[in-house]
C-alpha positions in Angstrom: 18.3 -8.2 -38.8 21.3 -6.7 -40.3 23.8 -8.9 -41.9 27.2 -9.4 -39.9 29.0 -7.5 -42.6 26.7 -4.6 -42.3 27.2 -4.5 -38.5 30.9 -4.7 -38.9 30.9 -1.6 -41.1 28.6 0.4 -39.0 30.7 -0.4 -35.8 33.8 0.6 -37.5 32.2 3.8 -38.8 31.0 4.9 -35.3 34.5 5.0 -33.9 36.6 6.2 -36.9 36.5 9.9 -35.5 35.5 11.6 -32.4 35.1 15.2 -33.7 31.3 15.9 -33.7 31.2 19.7 -32.8 27.6 20.0 -31.5 27.3 18.7 -27.9 23.8 17.2 -28.1 24.7 15.2 -31.2 28.1 14.1 -29.6 26.2 12.8 -26.6 23.5 10.9 -28.8 26.4 9.2 -30.8 28.0 8.3 -27.4 24.9 6.7 -26.3 24.3 4.8 -29.5 27.8 3.3 -29.3 27.2 2.3 -25.8 23.9 0.6 -26.7 25.9 -1.3 -29.5 28.5 -2.2 -27.0 26.1 -3.7 -24.6 25.2 -6.2 -27.3 28.5 -6.7 -29.0 31.4 -5.8 -26.7 33.7 -7.4 -26.2 33.2 -10.4 -28.3 32.2 -9.1 -31.6 33.7 -5.6 -31.0 37.1 -6.3 -29.3 38.7 -3.1 -30.8 36.1 -0.6 -29.0 37.8 -0.3 -25.7 41.5 -0.2 -27.0 40.3 2.6 -29.6 38.7 4.7 -26.8 41.8 4.4 -24.5 44.0 5.7 -27.3 41.5 8.4 -28.2 41.4 9.9 -24.8 45.2 10.4 -24.9 45.3 12.6 -28.0 46.1 16.4 -27.7 43.2 17.7 -29.7 40.7 19.0 -27.1 37.6 18.2 -29.1 38.5 14.6 -30.0 39.8 14.0 -26.5 36.5 15.2 -24.9 34.2 13.2 -27.4 36.3 10.0 -26.7 36.0 10.6 -23.0 32.3 11.1 -23.2 32.0 7.8 -25.2 34.3 6.0 -22.8 32.0 7.1 -20.0 28.6 6.0 -21.6 30.2 2.7 -22.6 31.4 1.9 -19.1 28.1 3.0 -17.6 26.1 0.7 -19.9 28.5 -2.4 -19.5 28.3 -1.8 -15.7 24.5 -2.0 -15.7 24.5 -5.7 -16.9 23.6 -8.1 -14.3 23.9 -11.7 -15.8 26.8 -13.6 -14.2 28.7 -14.0 -17.5 28.4 -10.4 -18.2 29.6 -9.4 -14.8 32.5 -11.5 -15.1 33.3 -9.8 -18.3 32.9 -6.4 -16.7 35.3 -7.5 -13.8 37.9 -8.5 -16.4 37.6 -5.1 -18.2 37.7 -3.0 -14.9 41.0 -4.9 -13.8 42.6 -4.2 -17.2 41.7 -0.6 -17.5 41.4 0.6 -13.8 45.0 1.8 -13.4 44.7 3.9 -16.8 41.4 5.4 -15.5 43.0 6.5 -12.2 46.0 8.0 -14.1 43.7 9.8 -16.6 41.6 11.2 -13.6 44.6 12.3 -11.7 46.1 14.1 -14.8 42.8 16.1 -15.5 42.4 16.9 -11.8 45.8 18.2 -11.5 45.6 20.1 -14.6 42.4 21.7 -13.4 43.8 22.8 -10.0 46.8 24.3 -11.7 44.6 26.2 -14.1 42.6 27.6 -11.3 45.6 28.7 -9.3 46.8 30.7 -12.5 43.3 32.1 -13.1 42.9 30.5 -16.6 38.9 30.2 -16.2 38.3 29.0 -19.9 41.0 26.3 -19.7 39.9 25.4 -16.2 36.3 24.9 -17.2 37.4 22.5 -20.1 39.8 20.6 -17.7 37.0 20.3 -15.1 34.8 18.8 -17.8 37.3 16.0 -18.3 37.8 15.4 -14.7 34.1 15.1 -14.3 33.9 12.5 -17.1 36.9 10.5 -15.9 35.5 10.5 -12.5 32.2 9.1 -13.7 34.1 6.2 -15.4 36.1 5.6 -12.2 32.8 5.5 -10.1 31.3 2.8 -12.3 34.6 0.8 -12.3 35.0 1.1 -8.7 31.5 0.2 -7.6 30.6 -2.5 -10.1 34.1 -3.8 -11.4 35.4 -5.8 -8.4 33.9 -8.7 -6.4 36.1 -7.8 -3.3 37.4 -4.3 -4.0 39.2 -4.1 -0.5 41.9 -6.5 -1.8 42.7 -4.1 -4.7 45.5 -1.6 -3.6 44.5 0.8 -6.5 40.8 0.9 -5.8 41.5 1.7 -2.0 44.0 4.0 -3.0 41.5 5.9 -5.3 39.0 6.0 -2.5 41.5 7.4 0.1 42.5 10.0 -2.6 38.8 11.0 -2.9 39.0 12.7 0.4 42.1 14.7 -0.4 40.7 15.8 -3.7 37.4 16.6 -2.1 39.2 18.9 0.5 41.2 20.6 -2.6 37.9 21.2 -4.6 36.0 22.6 -1.7 38.9 25.0 -1.1 38.8 25.9 -4.8 35.3 26.9 -4.5 36.4 29.9 -2.3 38.0 31.4 -5.2 35.3 30.8 -7.9 32.5 33.3 -8.0 29.0 31.9 -7.5 27.9 33.2 -10.9 30.8 31.7 -12.8 29.9 28.9 -15.1 32.8 26.8 -13.8 31.2 27.0 -10.3 28.3 25.1 -11.2 30.4 22.3 -12.8 32.7 22.3 -9.7 29.6 21.6 -7.4 28.6 18.8 -9.8 32.0 17.2 -9.2 32.1 17.7 -5.5 28.7 16.0 -5.4 30.1 13.1 -7.6 32.8 12.5 -5.2 30.3 11.9 -2.4 28.2 9.7 -4.7 31.4 7.5 -5.2 31.5 7.1 -1.5 27.8 6.4 -1.0 27.5 4.0 -3.8 30.6 2.0 -2.6 29.2 2.0 1.0 25.8 0.7 -0.4 27.3 -2.1 -2.7 30.4 -3.1 -0.6 29.7 -2.3 3.1 32.6 -4.6 4.4 35.1 -3.3 1.9 34.1 0.1 3.1 35.1 -0.7 6.7 38.7 1.0 6.4 36.9 4.1 5.2 34.4 4.5 8.0 36.6 6.5 10.4 37.8 8.9 7.6 34.2 9.3 6.1 32.8 10.2 9.6 35.8 12.6 10.5 35.3 14.3 7.0 31.5 14.5 7.1 31.1 15.8 10.6 34.0 18.3 10.4 32.4 19.9 7.5 28.8 19.8 8.5 28.8 20.1 12.3 32.1 22.1 13.0 33.3 25.6 11.7 35.5 23.7 9.2 32.7 24.0 6.6 31.8 27.6 7.1 32.0 29.5 3.9 32.7 26.6 1.6 29.9 24.0 2.0 26.6 24.2 0.0 23.3 22.7 0.6 23.5 19.7 -1.7 26.9 18.8 -0.2 25.6 19.0 3.3 22.7 16.5 2.3 25.3 14.2 0.7 27.6 14.2 3.9 24.3 13.6 6.2 23.4 10.7 4.0 26.9 9.3 4.4 26.7 9.5 8.1 23.2 8.1 8.1 24.1 5.1 5.9 27.1 4.3 8.2 25.0 4.7 11.5 22.1 2.7 10.1 23.9 -0.1 8.0 22.8 -3.5 9.2 26.1 -5.0 8.2 27.8 -3.0 11.0 25.4 -3.9 13.6 26.4 -7.1 15.8 23.7 -9.7 16.7 22.4 -9.8 20.2 24.6 -12.7 20.8 28.0 -11.3 20.0 29.4 -14.6 19.1 27.0 -14.9 16.2 28.5 -11.8 14.5 31.2 -11.9 11.7 34.7 -10.4 12.5 33.9 -7.9 9.8 30.8 -6.7 11.5 32.5 -6.5 14.9 35.4 -4.4 13.4 33.0 -2.0 11.8 31.0 -1.6 15.0 34.0 -1.0 17.0 35.2 2.0 14.7 31.6 3.4 14.8 31.7 3.1 18.7 35.1 4.7 19.1 34.0 7.7 16.9 30.5 8.5 18.3 31.6 9.4 21.8 29.3 11.3 24.1 30.8 14.7 23.3 30.6 13.9 19.4 26.9 12.8 19.7 26.0 15.8 21.9 27.5 18.2 19.4 25.9 16.6 16.5 22.5 16.6 18.2 22.8 20.3 19.4 23.9 21.4 15.8 21.1 19.5 14.2 18.4 21.0 16.4 19.7 24.5 16.9 21.2 25.1 13.5 19.6 22.9 10.8 16.1 22.6 12.2 15.6 26.4 12.5 13.2 27.8 10.2 15.0 30.1 7.6 14.0 33.7 6.7 13.0 32.5 3.3 10.8 29.9 4.8 9.2 32.3 7.0 8.6 34.7 4.2 7.1 31.9 2.1 4.7 30.9 4.9 3.6 34.6 5.2 3.0 35.0 1.4 1.8 31.5 0.6 0.8 29.4 3.6 -0.4 26.5 1.5 2.6 26.6 -0.9 4.8 26.5 2.2 2.9 23.3 3.6 3.3 21.5 0.4 6.9 22.3 -0.1 7.6 21.2 3.6 5.8 17.9 3.5 6.1 17.0 -0.1 8.9 18.0 -2.7 12.0 16.0 -3.2 12.9 12.8 -1.4 14.6 13.2 2.0 17.8 12.1 0.1 18.0 15.3 -1.9 16.4 18.1 0.3 18.1 19.6 3.3 15.3 19.8 5.8 13.9 16.3 5.4 17.4 15.0 5.3 18.4 16.6 8.6 15.3 15.2 10.3 15.9 11.7 9.0 19.4 11.8 10.2 18.3 13.1 13.7 15.8 10.2 14.0 18.2 7.5 13.0 21.0 8.9 15.3 18.5 9.3 18.2 17.3 5.7 17.6 20.7 4.3 17.6 22.2 6.4 20.5 18.9 7.3 22.6 20.5 6.4 25.9 23.2 9.1 25.5 21.0 11.6 23.6 17.8 11.6 25.5 19.3 13.6 28.5 20.6 16.1 26.0 17.3 16.8 24.4 15.5 16.8 27.7 17.9 19.4 29.0 17.1 21.5 26.0 13.3 21.2 26.6 13.8 22.1 30.3 15.5 25.4 29.2 12.3 26.5 27.4 9.7 26.3 30.1 7.0 28.9 30.0 5.9 31.0 27.1 8.6 32.7 25.0 8.8 36.5 24.5 6.9 37.2 21.3 9.7 39.9 20.5 12.4 37.4 20.6 12.4 35.9 17.3 15.5 33.8 17.6 14.1 32.3 20.9 10.8 31.5 19.1 12.8 29.7 16.4 14.8 27.7 18.8 11.8 26.5 20.6 10.2 25.5 17.3 13.4 23.5 16.6 13.4 21.7 19.9 9.8 20.9 19.9 10.4 19.5 16.2 13.1 17.3 17.9 10.7 16.0 20.6 7.9 15.2 18.1 10.3 13.2 15.9 11.8 11.4 18.8 8.4 10.6 20.3 8.8 6.7 20.4 12.2 6.9 21.9 11.1 9.3 24.5 8.0 7.3 25.6 9.5 6.5 29.1 11.3 9.7 29.7 8.6 12.3 29.0 5.2 12.8 31.0 3.4 14.1 28.0 0.1 14.4 29.5 1.5 16.8 32.3 3.4 18.6 29.7 0.5 19.1 27.6 -1.7 20.4 30.6 1.0 22.5 32.1 2.8 24.0 29.0 1.6 23.1 25.5 -2.1 24.0 26.0 -1.2 27.5 27.2 1.1 28.0 24.2 -1.7 27.1 22.0 -3.7 30.0 23.4 -1.2 32.7 22.7 -2.8 34.5 19.7 0.1 36.9 18.8 1.0 36.7 15.1 4.7 36.2 15.9 3.8 33.1 18.2 2.4 31.4 15.1 5.3 29.1 14.5 5.0 27.7 18.0 1.2 27.3 17.7 1.8 25.4 14.5 4.7 23.3 16.0 2.7 22.5 19.2 -0.2 21.1 17.2 2.0 19.1 15.1 4.0 17.8 18.2 0.6 16.6 19.8 -0.2 14.8 16.5 3.2 13.0 16.8 2.6 11.9 20.5 -1.1 11.1 20.4 -0.5 7.7 19.1 2.4 7.1 21.7 1.1 8.5 24.8 -2.0 10.6 25.4 -4.7 10.2 27.9 -8.3 9.9 26.5 -9.6 12.3 29.3 -7.5 15.1 27.8 -9.1 14.9 24.4 -11.9 17.4 25.0 -9.3 20.0 25.8 -7.6 19.2 22.8 -10.6 19.4 20.6 -11.2 22.9 22.1 -7.7 23.9 21.1 -8.1 22.6 17.6 -11.3 24.3 17.0 -9.6 27.7 17.9 -6.8 26.8 15.4 -8.9 26.0 12.7 -10.1 29.6 12.7 -6.5 30.7 11.8 -6.2 29.9 8.0 -2.5 30.6 8.1 -2.1 27.5 10.3 -3.4 25.2 7.6 -0.3 23.1 7.9 -1.5 22.0 11.5 -4.6 20.5 9.9 -2.4 17.6 8.1 -1.5 16.2 11.5 -4.7 16.8 13.5 -6.4 13.9 11.6 -4.4 11.7 13.9 -6.7 12.9 16.7 -9.5 10.8 15.2 -7.5 7.6 14.8 -6.6 6.4 18.4 -9.0 5.6 21.3 -11.6 7.9 19.8 -14.8 8.3 21.9 -17.8 9.7 20.0 -19.4 11.1 23.2 -16.3 13.1 23.8 -16.3 14.4 20.3 -20.0 15.1 19.7 -20.0 18.5 21.7 -17.6 19.9 19.0 -18.9 18.1 15.9 -21.0 20.8 14.5 -18.4 23.7 14.9 -15.5 21.5 13.9 -17.2 20.1 10.9 -18.2 23.6 9.7 -14.6 25.0 10.2 -13.2 22.2 8.3 -15.8 22.6 5.4 -14.9 26.4 5.3 -11.3 25.4 5.1 -12.0 23.0 2.2 -13.7 25.9 0.3 -10.9 28.5 1.1 -7.8 26.4 0.3 -6.8 26.3 -3.4 -4.0 23.6 -3.7 -5.1 20.1 -4.7 -2.7 18.5 -2.1 -4.3 20.7 0.7 -7.7 20.0 -0.3 -6.9 16.1 -0.2 -5.7 16.4 3.3 -8.7 18.4 4.4 -11.1 15.9 2.8 -9.2 13.1 4.5 -9.9 14.7 7.9 -13.5 15.2 7.1 -13.8 11.6 6.0 -12.3 10.5 9.3 -15.0 12.5 11.2 -17.7 11.2 9.2 -16.4 7.6 9.5 -16.1 8.0 13.3 -19.4 9.5 14.1 -21.4 7.6 11.4 -25.1 8.4 11.4 -24.7 11.3 13.8 -23.1 13.4 11.0 -26.5 13.6 9.3 -27.5 17.0 10.6 -24.3 18.8 9.5 -23.4 17.5 5.9 -25.8 19.5 3.9 -23.3 22.0 3.0 -20.5 19.4 2.0 -23.2 17.6 0.1 -23.9 20.7 -2.0 -20.2 21.6 -2.4 -18.9 18.2 -3.6 -20.2 18.4 -7.1 -18.6 21.7 -7.7 -15.3 20.3 -6.3 -15.7 17.1 -8.4 -16.1 19.3 -11.7 -13.2 21.5 -10.6 -10.9 18.5 -10.1 -11.2 17.1 -13.7 -7.5 17.2 -14.2 -6.6 16.0 -10.7 -7.3 12.4 -10.3 -5.7 11.9 -6.9 -8.2 14.6 -5.6 -11.1 12.8 -7.3 -9.9 9.7 -5.3 -10.1 11.7 -2.1 -13.6 12.7 -3.0 -14.7 9.1 -3.6 -13.4 8.2 -0.2 -15.4 11.0 1.3 -18.5 10.0 -0.5 -18.0 6.5 0.8 -18.1 7.7 4.3 -20.9 10.0 3.6 -23.2 7.2 2.2 -22.4 5.1 5.2 -23.2 7.9 7.6 -26.4 8.9 5.6 -27.9 5.3 5.2 -31.1 5.4 3.3 -30.8 9.3 2.9 -28.0 8.8 0.6 -30.7 8.4 -2.0 -30.9 12.1 -2.2 -27.2 12.2 -3.5 -28.1 9.9 -6.5 -28.3 12.8 -9.0 -24.5 13.4 -8.3 -23.5 10.0 -6.9 -24.5 7.9 -9.6 -22.8 9.7 -12.5 -19.7 9.6 -10.4 -20.0 5.8 -10.1 -20.7 5.5 -13.8 -17.4 7.4 -14.6 -15.3 5.8 -12.0 -16.2 2.3 -13.1 -16.4 2.8 -16.8 -13.1 1.0 -18.2 -13.5 2.9 -21.5 -12.9 6.1 -19.7 -9.1 7.0 -19.0 -9.7 8.1 -15.4 -10.8 4.6 -14.4 -7.1 3.7 -14.1 -7.0 5.9 -10.9 -10.8 5.8 -9.7 -11.8 2.3 -10.3 -10.9 0.8 -6.8 -12.6 3.6 -4.9 -15.5 3.9 -7.4 -16.3 0.1 -6.9 -16.2 0.6 -3.1 -18.7 3.5 -3.6 -20.9 1.6 -5.8 -21.1 -1.3 -3.2 -21.8 1.0 -0.2 -24.5 2.9 -2.3 -26.2 -0.4 -3.0 -26.0 -1.7 0.5 -27.6 1.6 1.9 -30.1 2.0 -0.9 -33.8 1.6 0.1 -34.9 0.5 -3.3 -33.7 0.0 -6.9 -34.0 3.1 -9.1 -33.7 2.9 -12.9 -30.4 4.9 -12.9 -29.0 2.5 -10.4 -29.9 -0.4 -12.5 -28.4 1.3 -15.6 -25.1 1.5 -14.1 -24.8 -2.2 -14.1 -23.9 -2.0 -17.8 -20.3 -1.3 -16.7 -20.1 -4.7 -15.1 -19.6 -7.0 -18.1 -16.4 -5.2 -19.0 -15.1 -5.2 -15.4 -15.6 -8.9 -15.3 -13.5 -9.4 -18.5 -10.7 -7.4 -16.7 -10.4 -10.4 -14.1 -8.4 -8.0 -11.9 -7.8 -7.8 -8.3 -11.2 -5.9 -8.1 -13.0 -8.9 -9.0 -14.0 -9.8 -5.5 -15.7 -6.3 -5.1 -17.5 -6.9 -8.4 -19.1 -10.0 -7.0 -20.2 -8.1 -4.0 -21.8 -5.6 -6.1 -23.7 -8.3 -8.1 -24.8 -9.9 -4.9 -26.0 -6.5 -3.4 -28.2 -6.1 -6.7 -29.6 -9.5 -6.0 -30.6 -8.9 -2.4 -31.8 -5.4 -3.5 -34.2 -6.3 -6.2 -33.7 -9.8 -7.8 -36.6 -10.1 -10.3 -35.9 -6.6 -11.7 -32.2 -7.0 -12.0 -32.2 -10.7 -13.1 -34.9 -9.9 -15.7 -32.4 -7.3 -17.3 -29.1 -8.8 -16.8 -29.3 -12.6 -16.0 -28.5 -13.6 -19.7 -25.4 -11.4 -19.7 -24.3 -12.3 -16.3 -24.7 -16.2 -17.1 -22.5 -15.7 -20.3 -19.8 -13.9 -18.4 -19.8 -16.4 -15.7 -19.5 -19.3 -18.1 -16.4 -17.5 -19.6 -15.0 -16.7 -16.2 -15.1 -20.3 -15.0 -13.0 -21.5 -17.7 -10.0 -19.5 -16.6 -10.2 -18.3 -13.0 -8.6 -19.2 -9.7 -10.4 -21.6 -7.2 -11.1 -18.8 -5.0 -12.7 -16.9 -7.9 -14.7 -19.9 -8.9 -16.3 -20.0 -5.4 -17.1 -16.2 -5.7 -19.1 -16.9 -9.0 -20.8 -20.0 -7.5 -21.8 -18.0 -4.5 -23.6 -15.5 -6.7 -25.5 -18.5 -8.3 -26.4 -19.7 -4.9 -27.7 -16.2 -3.8 -29.9 -16.1 -7.0 -31.4 -19.6 -6.1 -32.0 -18.3 -2.5 -33.8 -15.2 -3.6 -35.7 -16.7 -6.4 -35.9 -20.5 -6.2 -38.5 -20.6 -9.0 -37.0 -18.7 -11.9 -33.4 -18.7 -10.7 -32.6 -22.2 -12.1 -34.1 -21.4 -15.4 -32.0 -18.0 -15.7 -28.7 -19.8 -14.8 -29.6 -23.0 -16.6 -26.4 -23.0 -18.8 -24.1 -23.2 -15.6 -25.9 -26.0 -14.0 -24.8 -29.0 -16.0 -21.1 -28.2 -15.5 -21.9 -27.9 -11.6 -23.7 -31.2 -11.5 -20.9 -32.9 -13.6 -18.5 -31.6 -11.0 -20.2 -33.3 -8.3 -20.3 -36.6 -10.3 -16.6 -36.3 -11.1 -15.8 -35.7 -7.4 -14.4 -32.2 -7.5 -11.1 -32.1 -5.7 -11.2 -28.7 -4.1 -13.4 -29.0 -0.8 -14.5 -25.3 -0.9 -15.7 -25.8 -4.6 -17.4 -29.0 -4.0 -19.3 -27.6 -1.0 -20.6 -24.7 -3.1 -21.5 -27.3 -5.9 -23.7 -29.3 -3.4 -25.1 -26.1 -2.1 -26.4 -25.0 -5.4 -27.8 -28.5 -6.3 -29.1 -28.9 -2.8 -31.2 -25.7 -3.3 -32.5 -26.8 -6.8 -33.6 -30.1 -5.3 -35.2 -28.8 -2.1 -36.9 -25.9 -3.6 -37.7 -26.8 -7.4 -38.0 -30.5 -7.6 -39.6 -30.3 -11.2 -36.6 -28.4 -12.5 -34.3 -31.0 -10.7 -36.0 -33.7 -12.5 -35.4 -31.8 -15.8 -31.7 -31.3 -14.9 -31.4 -35.0 -14.2 -32.8 -36.1 -17.6 -30.5 -33.5 -19.3 -27.4 -34.9 -17.7 -28.5 -38.6 -18.5 -29.0 -37.5 -22.1 -25.5 -35.7 -22.2 -23.7 -38.4 -20.5 -25.3 -41.3 -22.1 -26.3 -43.0 -18.9 -29.5 -44.2 -17.2 -31.3 -41.5 -15.2 -31.1 -43.8 -12.1 -27.6 -44.4 -12.4 -26.8 -40.8 -12.3 -29.0 -40.2 -9.3 -27.4 -43.1 -7.6 -23.8 -41.7 -8.2 -24.8 -38.2 -7.2 -26.2 -39.4 -3.8 -23.1 -41.7 -3.2 -20.8 -38.6 -3.9 -22.9 -36.4 -1.7 -22.5 -38.7 1.1 -19.0 -39.4 0.6 -18.2 -35.7 0.4 -20.3 -34.4 3.3 -17.2 -33.6 5.3 -16.1 -31.0 2.5 -19.2 -29.0 3.8 -18.0 -26.9 6.9 -20.8 -24.3 7.1 -23.7 -25.5 9.5 -26.3 -23.7 7.1 -25.2 -25.8 4.0 -25.0 -29.0 6.1 -28.5 -28.6 7.2 -29.4 -27.8 3.5 -27.7 -30.9 2.3 -30.0 -32.9 4.8 -33.0 -31.3 3.9 -32.3 -31.7 0.2 -31.6 -35.3 0.5 -34.6 -36.0 2.7 -36.8 -34.3 0.1 -36.2 -37.3 -2.1 -38.4 -39.3 0.4 -41.0 -40.9 0.6 -40.1 -42.9 -2.5 -40.4 -46.5 -3.9 -37.4 -45.9 -6.2 -34.9 -48.6 -5.8 -31.9 -46.1 -6.2 -33.2 -44.1 -3.3 -34.0 -47.0 -1.1 -30.4 -48.4 -1.7 -29.0 -45.0 -0.7 -31.6 -44.7 2.2 -28.7 -45.5 4.8 -26.5 -42.6 3.5 -29.3 -40.2 3.5 -30.1 -41.1 7.2 -26.4 -40.7 8.1 -26.4 -37.3 6.7 -29.7 -36.4 8.4 -28.4 -37.4 11.8 -25.1 -35.4 11.1 -27.4 -32.5 10.4 -29.2 -33.0 13.5 -25.9 -33.0 15.6 -25.0 -29.7 14.0 -28.3 -27.8 14.7 -30.0 -29.3 17.6 -29.5 -27.8 21.0 -30.8 -29.1 24.3 -33.1 -27.0 26.3 -31.8 -27.3 29.9 -35.2 -26.6 31.4 -37.3 -29.3 29.5 -34.5 -31.7 28.5 -35.8 -31.5 24.9 -34.0 -30.6 21.6 -34.8 -27.7 19.3 -33.4 -26.5 16.0 -31.1 -23.5 16.7 -31.1 -22.4 13.2 -34.9 -21.6 13.2 -35.9 -17.8 12.8 -39.6 -17.0 13.5 -39.7 -13.1 13.2 -37.5 -10.1 12.1 -35.6 -8.6 14.9 -33.8 -5.2 14.2 -30.1 -5.7 14.8 -28.8 -3.5 17.7 -25.3 -2.2 17.0 -23.0 -1.3 19.9 -20.8 1.7 19.9 -17.9 -0.2 18.6 -20.0 -1.7 15.6 -21.2 -0.2 12.4 -25.0 0.3 12.4 -26.9 -2.3 10.2 -27.2 -1.3 6.5 -30.3 -1.8 4.4 -28.7 -4.8 3.0 -28.1 -6.4 6.4 -31.8 -6.0 6.9 -32.7 -7.5 3.4 -30.5 -10.5 4.2 -32.3 -11.0 7.5 -35.8 -10.8 5.8 -34.5 -13.3 3.2 -33.5 -15.7 5.7 -37.1 -15.8 7.3 -38.0 -17.4 3.8 -35.2 -19.7 3.6 -36.0 -23.3 4.4 -32.7 -23.6 6.3 -34.2 -21.0 8.7 -37.8 -22.0 8.5 -38.1 -25.7 8.4 -37.3 -27.7 11.5 -34.9 -30.4 10.6 -36.2 -32.7 13.5 -39.8 -32.2 12.3 -38.7 -32.8 8.6 -36.9 -36.0 9.4 -39.8 -37.2 11.3 -42.4 -36.5 8.5 -40.3 -38.0 5.9 -39.6 -41.2 7.8 -43.3 -41.4 8.7 -44.4 -41.0 5.1 -41.8 -43.6 4.0 -43.3 -45.9 6.5 -46.8 -45.4 5.3 -45.9 -46.3 1.7 -43.8 -49.4 2.5 -45.7 -50.7 5.4 -44.3 -51.6 8.8 -42.5 -54.6 7.7 -40.9 -53.0 4.6 -39.9 -49.9 6.7 -38.2 -52.1 9.4 -36.3 -53.9 6.6 -35.2 -50.5 5.2 -34.1 -49.2 8.7 -32.1 -52.3 9.3 -29.6 -51.2 6.5 -28.7 -48.3 8.9 -25.9 -48.7 11.6 -27.6 -49.4 15.0 -25.7 -46.6 16.6 -27.0 -44.1 14.1 -30.5 -45.4 14.6 -30.1 -44.9 18.5 -29.0 -41.3 17.9 -31.9 -40.8 15.6 -34.3 -42.1 18.1 -33.0 -39.7 20.8 -33.3 -36.7 18.4 -36.9 -37.7 17.6 -38.1 -38.1 21.3 -41.5 -36.6 21.8 -42.8 -37.2 18.2 
């Protein structure tokens, strides 16, 4: 670090003079001073602010400007500090210099206005620059320098003065030519005035209350009356609309449903708003928004003709609604209509009634008005739910308008299909959909109407019935595919792909006859989109739905599909940042629908170890993929990757959440299910810690349940390996083998309630029963606990046959039944079938617990003799014995 002496010298040097002639360098010096001030001012640098205040008073133009520039950057930086102590320092600074800042601003503003009147443009430009900088300082001081600014006469005086100054500057703009350098600066200053009001409203809504009336009068007069004609410009209109919107929507100004719960400040603000927004005012605002600001301009129509795609992207994307006029007007309309819908609904409905029937194609202005009104009805769809019979309107009016093919009627066709897109989730009868599909099919043949495609995707989202759509599937899919090929902009391709994905997802397997063309085109599109990762994400989503729709036939896509998965899930490749999530999902559905394991599919798994190291939110999908490989071909897969997986799992279990531990353990459990002979050997390094977890009484029930499931499978299906594991644990823990077995059974019985899944509960009963028959003293000591668990298991799985009055095991599966999916369900994947086949080999589903209990007790009786067995049975509670006898009736 620099020594204090060096720091003092540097600070002094930075403010010895303000005469840097080059603007960019002067700005950098100002920013540097501000950054030092953020750390050192005011404690280590008390002289900074006084020096700046003195320097902005000098007569030398250059020094005065540079000092003012530095003053602004220092104020801006200090205002951005948020710790309580720092804010207190800034409050003190603001109250100390606010009066000076106001007088400085007033001085430069008056000078500028006088110079404009005398026609001295060069001098006016210089003064305007100083006006702008001093206003920037005041903005920071006003917004961030006071806890309750409404108590400061100076602050409120300045804010009221803003309106007067705004009027003066707007009038000034009449006399300054558009191409003049000063004009650009003037508009920036006007916008800065509005930013002062907007920021103050945002940070201090209750302090803003005395300004509500004046703000609304000012903004509405300039934007919605003739007062603004000839002087307002687009960015200023946007700012005025934002001001109205923020007042209308401000939660601080909305009383509670129970008026008594509202603060006096809220009630006061609400009263001012209510007094201002009278019916005539609201009606005028609504009419002007629709018939003036919603109208498509000549520039927009020309752009649409010349570049329909560019027009679409510009209209729906571009800047935020805060900065762009069209989106801003629409947001203001929505907010005002929502707030005052009772007053405005009749106004809008009257406008609609005046537009019945088709419009003369020669009357351009009438067409644009209709487009604007339909836009308003679409934006207000949720508010108009009870007031518009949309189904009748669709049949009697809108459908006919979609069929007018004249080129000049194009704006109406585009707007009508957009309007339907807005209403379809609000109010639209399912029976009308075939008529709508017909209309969309016709529109899709008009490439200039590509904008309508974006909203037509809604048609597939609500109350979709496959049987209604199937007659249109082939033609619709073909037209969408043609559109995908013809459009050039990345954004449009993404939207068309999204609609195609929706169609594929909804019709599922029935898409198979029509996807050949798309399958051939996607590799080319993937190659072309190398620089467009978001488009590649859309392609991945389409592929996910394609694989689900094609089922086992998706194997034909592997030459393209597998390299895509490989790239998307390779963390050493930069695109994985964008593609990983969708890539993993595609990998998973590919495995789930794969008929067999190919060498290429097996090779992709090399990406997995790096993914497991990431330990990201995608870990759950990684485990699903591992499980899918196990179900697909356990022997081949485990032979190649078991050692790596086991190593990764050992590392993961040391530093992972409880949920993550369960996911790891479920993979191990699935391995033991699929391969009970080799599985325990392959994952042997993991088993001692699992066994020890049981002995230590793992405190998380879900983890304990999974531990018991794993050890239960080893005990039931690989008794010789269980003996080896028991010996290993005795050696590691330095205890007798029988003592460890006793502790394990005791903990198992004690924690049986941790196991909630019926399959695992039956497995526990089967596993512990498999220890019988036995002459081992430990097992005989724990006989009572084993019988208790067995009877609990019987209660879980036995159901009474009402006809015969006998019990049977409801978990038994004797043969494979092809699952039948209803229309609302996804058809079974290949993985679903594999799981079903696996269940047919699982003791849980093939061994009758009732039979198993009987056989084990019979065998135990045979080795102990009748007397010895009776003595053993007397250790069991008589109620449990009675229940056991009831279950074993007939044996």
